[in-house]
N, C-alpha and C positions, 0 to 999 in steps of 0.2 A: 622351446616350451615356455621359458620365462617371458619372452616377448609376447606370446599369446596370452599368458596370464595377466601381464601388465595392460595389454590392450583391452582385455575383458574387464579389468578393474576400472579402466578409464571409461568404458561404455556404461558401467553400472553407476559411476559417479555422475556422468552426464545425465543419465535417466533420472537420477534422484535430485538433480540440481533445482528443478522447479519446486519440488516439495520442500527442499531446504530453504529456498528463498521465501516461500509462503510461511513456513514455520518461524523463520527469523523475523519476518514482518509482524506476525501474530504475537511473537514474544515481546517485541519492543513497543507494541501499541496497547492501548486500553480502549474498549468500546464505551461510548457515552450515548445516552438517549435522552433527548430533551423535547418536551411538548411546548408549543407556542400557539396562542389564540391570536389569529391575524384577521384583520378586515381590510380589504382593498377598496379603494375609491373608484370613481368613474375614470375610465381610460388608464387604470393602473393595473399592470399585470406582473409586477415584481415587488418584492419587499426585502428590506434589510433586517437581518436578525443578528443580534450580538450574542455570540456563544459564550458560555461560562468558562470554557477551556480552549486552548489553542488547537486549531485543526492540524493534524499530523502532516508534516512536510509542507505546511501552508498551501495545500493543493486541494481543490474541490473534489478530486477523485476519492478523497478519504471521507466524503460525506454522501449520505443518501437521504432524500426528503420524501415523505409521504403525506398525503392530505386525506381528510375524511370526505372531501368533495370529489365525487367521481369525475366531474368535469374538469378538475385541475390536472395538469401534467407538470408537477413541480420538479425543477432541476436546479442544483446548485450551480450558479453561473460565474460568480466571482467571490473572491475572499480577500479581505484586507487584514493582513497579519498585525498591523499596528493597533487596530481597534477591535480585532477579533470579530469583524462583521462579515457575515455570509449573506450574499445576495441570492435570493431565490427567484427564479423566473418561471414562466409557464402557468401563472395563476389566472383564474377567471376574474374579471373586473367586477367591482361592486358586490362582493360576497364576503361572508364571514366563514372562517374555516379553522380547523385545528391541524396545524402542521406538526409532524413529528420528525425530528432530525436525528438520525443515527450517524455518528461520526467517530473517527478514531483520533485519539490524542496520544502524545508521547507518554508511554508507561514507564519509561526509565529516566524521567526528568530529575529524579533525586540522585541518579547515578550516571553522571555524564560520561565517565570512562566506560561503563557498560554499554552505553548507546553507541559509542565510537567502535568498541570491539565487536558489537553485534553487526554493525554495518560492514565490517571487514570479512565476516565469515564467507559470503559468496565469492569475494575476491580470492580468498585463500583456497576455496574449492576449485575455482577455475585455474589458479596457478598449480594446484595439485594435479589436475587433469593434464595440463601441459607437461608437468614433470613426469607423469606416468607415460605419456606418449613418447617423450624424449627418451625416457628410460627403456621403453620397448624397442625403440629404433637402435639405441646404443647396444642393447643386449643382442638384438638380431644381427647387427653388423659385427660385433665383437666375437660372437660364437657361431656365426654362419647360420643363423635362423634357429638354433637349438634353444 
């Protein structure tokens, strides 16, 4: 019976792991929204924008770009962490537009220890699941499945 309870506990933790990872990511980031007025020239479909804060994880997946021009299909294509420059591609040439960049930045930059500890939570959960499964196996073997 103990092994069944331990396996059920492991299954519940596995099912909650995605929500925990999302919550941890949301906890350690801050949302930033910045508008930019951009004009592209002839044969120019990209622009470089210097962000006021660092992009979380130095990864373009942390940014979303929208344009007031429906013909634009803006996507963040590159990020240079040394200059905080985000390259936006998918723009229509020779047009003026207002780009809005929604991005995540490190919300725990004042607390570096908290940032490290926060990144460890998913690892601890996975280790806990492994421990529950091993505990269930040991309990089943030791007590004959009771």
